[in-house]
mmCIF file of the N, C-alpha and C atoms, coordinates in Angstrom:
data_MODEL
# 
_entry.id   MODEL 
# 
loop_
_atom_site.group_PDB 
_atom_site.id 
_atom_site.type_symbol 
_atom_site.label_atom_id 
_atom_site.label_alt_id 
_atom_site.label_comp_id 
_atom_site.label_asym_id 
_atom_site.label_entity_id 
_atom_site.label_seq_id 
_atom_site.pdbx_PDB_ins_code 
_atom_site.Cartn_x 
_atom_site.Cartn_y 
_atom_site.Cartn_z 
_atom_site.occupancy 
_atom_site.B_iso_or_equiv 
_atom_site.pdbx_formal_charge 
_atom_site.auth_seq_id 
_atom_site.auth_comp_id 
_atom_site.auth_asym_id 
_atom_site.auth_atom_id 
_atom_site.pdbx_PDB_model_num 
ATOM 1   N N  . MET A 1 1  ? 23.445 5.636  68.206 1.00 0.00 ? 1  MET A N  1 
ATOM 2   C CA . MET A 1 1  ? 23.068 4.963  66.986 1.00 0.00 ? 1  MET A CA 1 
ATOM 3   C C  . MET A 1 1  ? 22.128 5.867  66.198 1.00 0.00 ? 1  MET A C  1 
ATOM 4   N N  . ALA A 1 2  ? 22.352 5.955  64.916 1.00 0.00 ? 2  ALA A N  1 
ATOM 5   C CA . ALA A 1 2  ? 21.514 6.786  64.053 1.00 0.00 ? 2  ALA A CA 1 
ATOM 6   C C  . ALA A 1 2  ? 20.783 5.916  63.037 1.00 0.00 ? 2  ALA A C  1 
ATOM 7   N N  . PHE A 1 3  ? 19.591 6.354  62.668 1.00 0.00 ? 3  PHE A N  1 
ATOM 8   C CA . PHE A 1 3  ? 18.837 5.651  61.643 1.00 0.00 ? 3  PHE A CA 1 
ATOM 9   C C  . PHE A 1 3  ? 17.993 6.653  60.869 1.00 0.00 ? 3  PHE A C  1 
ATOM 10  N N  . ILE A 1 4  ? 17.562 6.239  59.680 1.00 0.00 ? 4  ILE A N  1 
ATOM 11  C CA . ILE A 1 4  ? 16.746 7.083  58.810 1.00 0.00 ? 4  ILE A CA 1 
ATOM 12  C C  . ILE A 1 4  ? 15.287 6.706  59.005 1.00 0.00 ? 4  ILE A C  1 
ATOM 13  N N  . ARG A 1 5  ? 14.459 7.712  59.224 1.00 0.00 ? 5  ARG A N  1 
ATOM 14  C CA . ARG A 1 5  ? 13.030 7.485  59.435 1.00 0.00 ? 5  ARG A CA 1 
ATOM 15  C C  . ARG A 1 5  ? 12.267 8.121  58.279 1.00 0.00 ? 5  ARG A C  1 
ATOM 16  N N  . LYS A 1 6  ? 11.392 7.333  57.640 1.00 0.00 ? 6  LYS A N  1 
ATOM 17  C CA . LYS A 1 6  ? 10.492 7.836  56.598 1.00 0.00 ? 6  LYS A CA 1 
ATOM 18  C C  . LYS A 1 6  ? 9.079  7.824  57.161 1.00 0.00 ? 6  LYS A C  1 
ATOM 19  N N  . PHE A 1 7  ? 8.303  8.869  56.843 1.00 0.00 ? 7  PHE A N  1 
ATOM 20  C CA . PHE A 1 7  ? 6.932  8.955  57.343 1.00 0.00 ? 7  PHE A CA 1 
ATOM 21  C C  . PHE A 1 7  ? 6.087  9.757  56.374 1.00 0.00 ? 7  PHE A C  1 
ATOM 22  N N  . LYS A 1 8  ? 4.790  9.559  56.442 1.00 0.00 ? 8  LYS A N  1 
ATOM 23  C CA . LYS A 1 8  ? 3.849  10.304 55.604 1.00 0.00 ? 8  LYS A CA 1 
ATOM 24  C C  . LYS A 1 8  ? 3.476  11.603 56.318 1.00 0.00 ? 8  LYS A C  1 
ATOM 25  N N  . THR A 1 9  ? 3.503  12.701 55.579 1.00 0.00 ? 9  THR A N  1 
ATOM 26  C CA . THR A 1 9  ? 3.094  13.985 56.139 1.00 0.00 ? 9  THR A CA 1 
ATOM 27  C C  . THR A 1 9  ? 1.588  14.173 55.932 1.00 0.00 ? 9  THR A C  1 
ATOM 28  N N  . ALA A 1 10 ? 1.054  15.215 56.532 1.00 0.00 ? 10 ALA A N  1 
ATOM 29  C CA . ALA A 1 10 ? -0.380 15.481 56.409 1.00 0.00 ? 10 ALA A CA 1 
ATOM 30  C C  . ALA A 1 10 ? -0.777 15.777 54.969 1.00 0.00 ? 10 ALA A C  1 
ATOM 31  N N  . SER A 1 11 ? 0.166  16.327 54.199 1.00 0.00 ? 11 SER A N  1 
ATOM 32  C CA . SER A 1 11 ? -0.142 16.661 52.801 1.00 0.00 ? 11 SER A CA 1 
ATOM 33  C C  . SER A 1 11 ? 0.015  15.466 51.864 1.00 0.00 ? 11 SER A C  1 
ATOM 34  N N  . GLY A 1 12 ? 0.448  14.329 52.394 1.00 0.00 ? 12 GLY A N  1 
ATOM 35  C CA . GLY A 1 12 ? 0.604  13.136 51.575 1.00 0.00 ? 12 GLY A CA 1 
ATOM 36  C C  . GLY A 1 12 ? 2.014  12.909 51.061 1.00 0.00 ? 12 GLY A C  1 
ATOM 37  N N  . ALA A 1 13 ? 2.926  13.850 51.327 1.00 0.00 ? 13 ALA A N  1 
ATOM 38  C CA . ALA A 1 13 ? 4.321  13.682 50.925 1.00 0.00 ? 13 ALA A CA 1 
ATOM 39  C C  . ALA A 1 13 ? 5.003  12.699 51.878 1.00 0.00 ? 13 ALA A C  1 
ATOM 40  N N  . THR A 1 14 ? 6.215  12.290 51.520 1.00 0.00 ? 14 THR A N  1 
ATOM 41  C CA . THR A 1 14 ? 6.994  11.422 52.392 1.00 0.00 ? 14 THR A CA 1 
ATOM 42  C C  . THR A 1 14 ? 8.108  12.235 53.015 1.00 0.00 ? 14 THR A C  1 
ATOM 43  N N  . GLY A 1 15 ? 8.125  12.302 54.336 1.00 0.00 ? 15 GLY A N  1 
ATOM 44  C CA . GLY A 1 15 ? 9.161  13.026 55.071 1.00 0.00 ? 15 GLY A CA 1 
ATOM 45  C C  . GLY A 1 15 ? 10.312 12.109 55.411 1.00 0.00 ? 15 GLY A C  1 
ATOM 46  N N  . VAL A 1 16 ? 11.513 12.706 55.525 1.00 0.00 ? 16 VAL A N  1 
ATOM 47  C CA . VAL A 1 16 ? 12.711 11.945 55.866 1.00 0.00 ? 16 VAL A CA 1 
ATOM 48  C C  . VAL A 1 16 ? 13.402 12.649 57.038 1.00 0.00 ? 16 VAL A C  1 
ATOM 49  N N  . GLN A 1 17 ? 13.720 11.867 58.064 1.00 0.00 ? 17 GLN A N  1 
ATOM 50  C CA . GLN A 1 17 ? 14.430 12.380 59.228 1.00 0.00 ? 17 GLN A CA 1 
ATOM 51  C C  . GLN A 1 17 ? 15.586 11.456 59.566 1.00 0.00 ? 17 GLN A C  1 
ATOM 52  N N  . VAL A 1 18 ? 16.611 12.024 60.194 1.00 0.00 ? 18 VAL A N  1 
ATOM 53  C CA . VAL A 1 18 ? 17.680 11.224 60.778 1.00 0.00 ? 18 VAL A CA 1 
ATOM 54  C C  . VAL A 1 18 ? 17.467 11.291 62.282 1.00 0.00 ? 18 VAL A C  1 
ATOM 55  N N  . CYS A 1 19 ? 17.301 10.127 62.913 1.00 0.00 ? 19 CYS A N  1 
ATOM 56  C CA . CYS A 1 19 ? 17.046 10.056 64.344 1.00 0.00 ? 19 CYS A CA 1 
ATOM 57  C C  . CYS A 1 19 ? 18.241 9.408  65.041 1.00 0.00 ? 19 CYS A C  1 
ATOM 58  N N  . TYR A 1 20 ? 18.570 9.935  66.200 1.00 0.00 ? 20 TYR A N  1 
ATOM 59  C CA . TYR A 1 20 ? 19.672 9.411  67.004 1.00 0.00 ? 20 TYR A CA 1 
ATOM 60  C C  . TYR A 1 20 ? 19.102 8.829  68.286 1.00 0.00 ? 20 TYR A C  1 
ATOM 61  N N  . LYS A 1 21 ? 19.520 7.593  68.595 1.00 0.00 ? 21 LYS A N  1 
ATOM 62  C CA . LYS A 1 21 ? 19.034 6.903  69.786 1.00 0.00 ? 21 LYS A CA 1 
ATOM 63  C C  . LYS A 1 21 ? 20.160 6.701  70.793 1.00 0.00 ? 21 LYS A C  1 
ATOM 64  N N  . GLU A 1 22 ? 19.819 6.838  72.060 1.00 0.00 ? 22 GLU A N  1 
ATOM 65  C CA . GLU A 1 22 ? 20.711 6.486  73.161 1.00 0.00 ? 22 GLU A CA 1 
ATOM 66  C C  . GLU A 1 22 ? 19.879 5.753  74.202 1.00 0.00 ? 22 GLU A C  1 
ATOM 67  N N  . GLN A 1 23 ? 20.329 4.600  74.581 1.00 0.00 ? 23 GLN A N  1 
ATOM 68  C CA . GLN A 1 23 ? 19.656 3.765  75.579 1.00 0.00 ? 23 GLN A CA 1 
ATOM 69  C C  . GLN A 1 23 ? 18.187 3.532  75.226 1.00 0.00 ? 23 GLN A C  1 
ATOM 70  N N  . GLY A 1 24 ? 17.922 3.293  73.949 1.00 0.00 ? 24 GLY A N  1 
ATOM 71  C CA . GLY A 1 24 ? 16.586 2.946  73.504 1.00 0.00 ? 24 GLY A CA 1 
ATOM 72  C C  . GLY A 1 24 ? 15.637 4.119  73.305 1.00 0.00 ? 24 GLY A C  1 
ATOM 73  N N  . ARG A 1 25 ? 16.121 5.349  73.503 1.00 0.00 ? 25 ARG A N  1 
ATOM 74  C CA . ARG A 1 25 ? 15.262 6.519  73.344 1.00 0.00 ? 25 ARG A CA 1 
ATOM 75  C C  . ARG A 1 25 ? 15.822 7.449  72.279 1.00 0.00 ? 25 ARG A C  1 
ATOM 76  N N  . VAL A 1 26 ? 14.926 8.039  71.527 1.00 0.00 ? 26 VAL A N  1 
ATOM 77  C CA . VAL A 1 26 ? 15.339 9.016  70.516 1.00 0.00 ? 26 VAL A CA 1 
ATOM 78  C C  . VAL A 1 26 ? 15.713 10.303 71.254 1.00 0.00 ? 26 VAL A C  1 
ATOM 79  N N  . VAL A 1 27 ? 16.968 10.744 71.064 1.00 0.00 ? 27 VAL A N  1 
ATOM 80  C CA . VAL A 1 27 ? 17.447 11.933 71.766 1.00 0.00 ? 27 VAL A CA 1 
ATOM 81  C C  . VAL A 1 27 ? 17.615 13.132 70.840 1.00 0.00 ? 27 VAL A C  1 
ATOM 82  N N  . LYS A 1 28 ? 17.677 12.892 69.531 1.00 0.00 ? 28 LYS A N  1 
ATOM 83  C CA . LYS A 1 28 ? 17.864 13.982 68.577 1.00 0.00 ? 28 LYS A CA 1 
ATOM 84  C C  . LYS A 1 28 ? 17.250 13.580 67.248 1.00 0.00 ? 28 LYS A C  1 
ATOM 85  N N  . THR A 1 29 ? 16.592 14.538 66.616 1.00 0.00 ? 29 THR A N  1 
ATOM 86  C CA . THR A 1 29 ? 15.989 14.301 65.311 1.00 0.00 ? 29 THR A CA 1 
ATOM 87  C C  . THR A 1 29 ? 16.372 15.452 64.382 1.00 0.00 ? 29 THR A C  1 
ATOM 88  N N  . VAL A 1 30 ? 16.876 15.108 63.194 1.00 0.00 ? 30 VAL A N  1 
ATOM 89  C CA . VAL A 1 30 ? 17.223 16.106 62.190 1.00 0.00 ? 30 VAL A CA 1 
ATOM 90  C C  . VAL A 1 30 ? 16.298 15.895 60.992 1.00 0.00 ? 30 VAL A C  1 
ATOM 91  N N  . HIS A 1 31 ? 15.504 16.901 60.675 1.00 0.00 ? 31 HIS A N  1 
ATOM 92  C CA . HIS A 1 31 ? 14.599 16.810 59.530 1.00 0.00 ? 31 HIS A CA 1 
ATOM 93  C C  . HIS A 1 31 ? 15.390 17.096 58.267 1.00 0.00 ? 31 HIS A C  1 
ATOM 94  N N  . VAL A 1 32 ? 15.386 16.165 57.332 1.00 0.00 ? 32 VAL A N  1 
ATOM 95  C CA . VAL A 1 32 ? 16.124 16.319 56.079 1.00 0.00 ? 32 VAL A CA 1 
ATOM 96  C C  . VAL A 1 32 ? 15.245 16.983 55.034 1.00 0.00 ? 32 VAL A C  1 
ATOM 97  N N  . GLY A 1 33 ? 13.980 16.622 54.971 1.00 0.00 ? 33 GLY A N  1 
ATOM 98  C CA . GLY A 1 33 ? 13.066 17.221 54.009 1.00 0.00 ? 33 GLY A CA 1 
ATOM 99  C C  . GLY A 1 33 ? 11.886 16.317 53.714 1.00 0.00 ? 33 GLY A C  1 
ATOM 100 N N  . SER A 1 34 ? 11.051 16.740 52.760 1.00 0.00 ? 34 SER A N  1 
ATOM 101 C CA . SER A 1 34 ? 9.929  15.917 52.326 1.00 0.00 ? 34 SER A CA 1 
ATOM 102 C C  . SER A 1 34 ? 9.828  15.963 50.811 1.00 0.00 ? 34 SER A C  1 
ATOM 103 N N  . ALA A 1 35 ? 9.370  14.861 50.245 1.00 0.00 ? 35 ALA A N  1 
ATOM 104 C CA . ALA A 1 35 ? 9.328  14.719 48.794 1.00 0.00 ? 35 ALA A CA 1 
ATOM 105 C C  . ALA A 1 35 ? 7.977  14.182 48.355 1.00 0.00 ? 35 ALA A C  1 
ATOM 106 N N  . ASN A 1 36 ? 7.593  14.582 47.148 1.00 0.00 ? 36 ASN A N  1 
ATOM 107 C CA . ASN A 1 36 ? 6.334  14.114 46.560 1.00 0.00 ? 36 ASN A CA 1 
ATOM 108 C C  . ASN A 1 36 ? 6.556  13.089 45.465 1.00 0.00 ? 36 ASN A C  1 
ATOM 109 N N  . SER A 1 37 ? 7.816  12.854 45.086 1.00 0.00 ? 37 SER A N  1 
ATOM 110 C CA . SER A 1 37 ? 8.093  11.902 44.008 1.00 0.00 ? 37 SER A CA 1 
ATOM 111 C C  . SER A 1 37 ? 9.151  10.900 44.462 1.00 0.00 ? 37 SER A C  1 
ATOM 112 N N  . GLU A 1 38 ? 9.233  9.813  43.730 1.00 0.00 ? 38 GLU A N  1 
ATOM 113 C CA . GLU A 1 38 ? 10.221 8.768  44.044 1.00 0.00 ? 38 GLU A CA 1 
ATOM 114 C C  . GLU A 1 38 ? 11.645 9.294  43.855 1.00 0.00 ? 38 GLU A C  1 
ATOM 115 N N  . ALA A 1 39 ? 11.861 10.101 42.817 1.00 0.00 ? 39 ALA A N  1 
ATOM 116 C CA . ALA A 1 39 ? 13.189 10.666 42.561 1.00 0.00 ? 39 ALA A CA 1 
ATOM 117 C C  . ALA A 1 39 ? 13.594 11.614 43.690 1.00 0.00 ? 39 ALA A C  1 
ATOM 118 N N  . GLY A 1 40 ? 12.665 12.435 44.136 1.00 0.00 ? 40 GLY A N  1 
ATOM 119 C CA . GLY A 1 40 ? 12.940 13.347 45.249 1.00 0.00 ? 40 GLY A CA 1 
ATOM 120 C C  . GLY A 1 40 ? 13.216 12.598 46.536 1.00 0.00 ? 40 GLY A C  1 
ATOM 121 N N  . LEU A 1 41 ? 12.488 11.518 46.753 1.00 0.00 ? 41 LEU A N  1 
ATOM 122 C CA . LEU A 1 41 ? 12.697 10.701 47.944 1.00 0.00 ? 41 LEU A CA 1 
ATOM 123 C C  . LEU A 1 41 ? 14.086 10.068 47.934 1.00 0.00 ? 41 LEU A C  1 
ATOM 124 N N  . ASN A 1 42 ? 14.513 9.576  46.770 1.00 0.00 ? 42 ASN A N  1 
ATOM 125 C CA . ASN A 1 42 ? 15.849 8.979  46.677 1.00 0.00 ? 42 ASN A CA 1 
ATOM 126 C C  . ASN A 1 42 ? 16.934 10.003 46.983 1.00 0.00 ? 42 ASN A C  1 
ATOM 127 N N  . LYS A 1 43 ? 16.763 11.244 46.519 1.00 0.00 ? 43 LYS A N  1 
ATOM 128 C CA . LYS A 1 43 ? 17.730 12.307 46.824 1.00 0.00 ? 43 LYS A CA 1 
ATOM 129 C C  . LYS A 1 43 ? 17.787 12.575 48.321 1.00 0.00 ? 43 LYS A C  1 
ATOM 130 N N  . LEU A 1 44 ? 16.631 12.612 48.965 1.00 0.00 ? 44 LEU A N  1 
ATOM 131 C CA . LEU A 1 44 ? 16.590 12.867 50.399 1.00 0.00 ? 44 LEU A CA 1 
ATOM 132 C C  . LEU A 1 44 ? 17.214 11.727 51.194 1.00 0.00 ? 44 LEU A C  1 
ATOM 133 N N  . LEU A 1 45 ? 16.999 10.499 50.746 1.00 0.00 ? 45 LEU A N  1 
ATOM 134 C CA . LEU A 1 45 ? 17.589 9.356  51.436 1.00 0.00 ? 45 LEU A CA 1 
ATOM 135 C C  . LEU A 1 45 ? 19.120 9.389  51.330 1.00 0.00 ? 45 LEU A C  1 
ATOM 136 N N  . LYS A 1 46 ? 19.644 9.786  50.167 1.00 0.00 ? 46 LYS A N  1 
ATOM 137 C CA . LYS A 1 46 ? 21.104 9.919  50.013 1.00 0.00 ? 46 LYS A CA 1 
ATOM 138 C C  . LYS A 1 46 ? 21.643 11.025 50.914 1.00 0.00 ? 46 LYS A C  1 
ATOM 139 N N  . LYS A 1 47 ? 20.907 12.137 50.984 1.00 0.00 ? 47 LYS A N  1 
ATOM 140 C CA . LYS A 1 47 ? 21.326 13.242 51.840 1.00 0.00 ? 47 LYS A CA 1 
ATOM 141 C C  . LYS A 1 47 ? 21.299 12.826 53.316 1.00 0.00 ? 47 LYS A C  1 
ATOM 142 N N  . ALA A 1 48 ? 20.289 12.068 53.706 1.00 0.00 ? 48 ALA A N  1 
ATOM 143 C CA . ALA A 1 48 ? 20.195 11.585 55.084 1.00 0.00 ? 48 ALA A CA 1 
ATOM 144 C C  . ALA A 1 48 ? 21.364 10.656 55.408 1.00 0.00 ? 48 ALA A C  1 
ATOM 145 N N  . GLN A 1 49 ? 21.755 9.812  54.467 1.00 0.00 ? 49 GLN A N  1 
ATOM 146 C CA . GLN A 1 49 ? 22.891 8.923  54.685 1.00 0.00 ? 49 GLN A CA 1 
ATOM 147 C C  . GLN A 1 49 ? 24.173 9.733  54.834 1.00 0.00 ? 49 GLN A C  1 
ATOM 148 N N  . GLN A 1 50 ? 24.300 10.826 54.095 1.00 0.00 ? 50 GLN A N  1 
ATOM 149 C CA . GLN A 1 50 ? 25.471 11.699 54.223 1.00 0.00 ? 50 GLN A CA 1 
ATOM 150 C C  . GLN A 1 50 ? 25.520 12.346 55.604 1.00 0.00 ? 50 GLN A C  1 
ATOM 151 N N  . VAL A 1 51 ? 24.359 12.702 56.140 1.00 0.00 ? 51 VAL A N  1 
ATOM 152 C CA . VAL A 1 51 ? 24.301 13.270 57.496 1.00 0.00 ? 51 VAL A CA 1 
ATOM 153 C C  . VAL A 1 51 ? 24.806 12.253 58.506 1.00 0.00 ? 51 VAL A C  1 
ATOM 154 N N  . ILE A 1 52 ? 24.384 11.010 58.357 1.00 0.00 ? 52 ILE A N  1 
ATOM 155 C CA . ILE A 1 52 ? 24.828 9.953  59.265 1.00 0.00 ? 52 ILE A CA 1 
ATOM 156 C C  . ILE A 1 52 ? 26.322 9.716  59.113 1.00 0.00 ? 52 ILE A C  1 
ATOM 157 N N  . ASP A 1 53 ? 26.815 9.639  57.866 1.00 0.00 ? 53 ASP A N  1 
ATOM 158 C CA . ASP A 1 53 ? 28.227 9.364  57.616 1.00 0.00 ? 53 ASP A CA 1 
ATOM 159 C C  . ASP A 1 53 ? 29.131 10.485 58.099 1.00 0.00 ? 53 ASP A C  1 
ATOM 160 N N  . ALA A 1 54 ? 28.636 11.720 58.138 1.00 0.00 ? 54 ALA A N  1 
ATOM 161 C CA . ALA A 1 54 ? 29.451 12.854 58.585 1.00 0.00 ? 54 ALA A CA 1 
ATOM 162 C C  . ALA A 1 54 ? 29.822 12.720 60.060 1.00 0.00 ? 54 ALA A C  1 
ATOM 163 N N  . ASP A 1 55 ? 29.005 12.018 60.839 1.00 0.00 ? 55 ASP A N  1 
ATOM 164 C CA . ASP A 1 55 ? 29.278 11.846 62.266 1.00 0.00 ? 55 ASP A CA 1 
ATOM 165 C C  . ASP A 1 55 ? 30.200 10.676 62.573 1.00 0.00 ? 55 ASP A C  1 
ATOM 166 N N  . LYS A 1 56 ? 30.512 9.864  61.580 1.00 0.00 ? 56 LYS A N  1 
ATOM 167 C CA . LYS A 1 56 ? 31.328 8.676  61.809 1.00 0.00 ? 56 LYS A CA 1 
ATOM 168 C C  . LYS A 1 56 ? 32.815 9.005  61.693 1.00 0.00 ? 56 LYS A C  1 
ATOM 169 N N  . ASN A 1 57 ? 33.619 8.339  62.502 1.00 0.00 ? 57 ASN A N  1 
ATOM 170 C CA . ASN A 1 57 ? 35.066 8.438  62.399 1.00 0.00 ? 57 ASN A CA 1 
ATOM 171 C C  . ASN A 1 57 ? 35.568 7.300  61.532 1.00 0.00 ? 57 ASN A C  1 
ATOM 172 N N  . PRO A 1 58 ? 36.516 7.582  60.628 1.00 0.00 ? 58 PRO A N  1 
ATOM 173 C CA . PRO A 1 58 ? 37.040 6.494  59.802 1.00 0.00 ? 58 PRO A CA 1 
ATOM 174 C C  . PRO A 1 58 ? 37.840 5.503  60.636 1.00 0.00 ? 58 PRO A C  1 
ATOM 175 N N  . LEU A 1 59 ? 37.790 4.246  60.243 1.00 0.00 ? 59 LEU A N  1 
ATOM 176 C CA . LEU A 1 59 ? 38.510 3.205  60.955 1.00 0.00 ? 59 LEU A CA 1 
ATOM 177 C C  . LEU A 1 59 ? 40.012 3.352  60.763 1.00 0.00 ? 59 LEU A C  1 
ATOM 178 N N  . PHE A 1 60 ? 40.424 3.731  59.559 1.00 0.00 ? 60 PHE A N  1 
ATOM 179 C CA . PHE A 1 60 ? 41.837 3.932  59.252 1.00 0.00 ? 60 PHE A CA 1 
ATOM 180 C C  . PHE A 1 60 ? 42.038 5.310  58.662 1.00 0.00 ? 60 PHE A C  1 
ATOM 181 N N  . ASN A 1 61 ? 43.206 5.879  58.905 1.00 0.00 ? 61 ASN A N  1 
ATOM 182 C CA . ASN A 1 61 ? 43.583 7.132  58.273 1.00 0.00 ? 61 ASN A CA 1 
ATOM 183 C C  . ASN A 1 61 ? 44.326 6.776  56.993 1.00 0.00 ? 61 ASN A C  1 
ATOM 184 N N  . ILE A 1 62 ? 43.649 6.810  55.867 1.00 0.00 ? 62 ILE A N  1 
ATOM 185 C CA . ILE A 1 62 ? 44.214 6.394  54.582 1.00 0.00 ? 62 ILE A CA 1 
ATOM 186 C C  . ILE A 1 62 ? 45.409 7.259  54.203 1.00 0.00 ? 62 ILE A C  1 
ATOM 187 N N  . ASP A 1 63 ? 45.382 8.537  54.552 1.00 0.00 ? 63 ASP A N  1 
ATOM 188 C CA . ASP A 1 63 ? 46.483 9.434  54.190 1.00 0.00 ? 63 ASP A CA 1 
ATOM 189 C C  . ASP A 1 63 ? 47.812 8.964  54.769 1.00 0.00 ? 63 ASP A C  1 
ATOM 190 N N  . LYS A 1 64 ? 47.773 8.275  55.858 1.00 0.00 ? 64 LYS A N  1 
ATOM 191 C CA . LYS A 1 64 ? 48.969 7.771  56.515 1.00 0.00 ? 64 LYS A CA 1 
ATOM 192 C C  . LYS A 1 64 ? 49.671 6.717  55.650 1.00 0.00 ? 64 LYS A C  1 
ATOM 193 N N  . PHE A 1 65 ? 48.881 5.970  54.873 1.00 0.00 ? 65 PHE A N  1 
ATOM 194 C CA . PHE A 1 65 ? 49.410 4.850  54.123 1.00 0.00 ? 65 PHE A CA 1 
ATOM 195 C C  . PHE A 1 65 ? 49.699 5.147  52.652 1.00 0.00 ? 65 PHE A C  1 
ATOM 196 N N  . THR A 1 66 ? 49.251 6.300  52.175 1.00 0.00 ? 66 THR A N  1 
ATOM 197 C CA . THR A 1 66 ? 49.509 6.646  50.776 1.00 0.00 ? 66 THR A CA 1 
ATOM 198 C C  . THR A 1 66 ? 50.840 7.360  50.662 1.00 0.00 ? 66 THR A C  1 
ATOM 199 N N  . LYS A 1 67 ? 51.533 7.085  49.565 1.00 0.00 ? 67 LYS A N  1 
ATOM 200 C CA . LYS A 1 67 ? 52.840 7.711  49.329 1.00 0.00 ? 67 LYS A CA 1 
ATOM 201 C C  . LYS A 1 67 ? 52.631 9.142  48.840 1.00 0.00 ? 67 LYS A C  1 
ATOM 202 N N  . LYS A 1 68 ? 53.408 10.023 49.378 1.00 0.00 ? 68 LYS A N  1 
ATOM 203 C CA . LYS A 1 68 ? 53.363 11.416 48.942 1.00 0.00 ? 68 LYS A CA 1 
ATOM 204 C C  . LYS A 1 68 ? 54.625 11.690 48.133 1.00 0.00 ? 68 LYS A C  1 
ATOM 205 N N  . SER A 1 69 ? 54.436 12.190 46.931 1.00 0.00 ? 69 SER A N  1 
ATOM 206 C CA . SER A 1 69 ? 55.590 12.453 46.055 1.00 0.00 ? 69 SER A CA 1 
ATOM 207 C C  . SER A 1 69 ? 56.044 13.865 46.181 1.00 0.00 ? 69 SER A C  1 
# 
């Protein structure tokens, strides 16, 4: 299971990490970055969600169902 973690850094910025849990313990952490503004934080949160989505397998293979001309 993966989740996004936000935290305050020593410099006062907001850090963003993607953490992976197995059996209740964090087994892997990927640092996405840190931001000093709300706009920068939103960009990092979108990037973190992309990291999580990259590890997911699609439920259906859409290409199988689309017609090829």
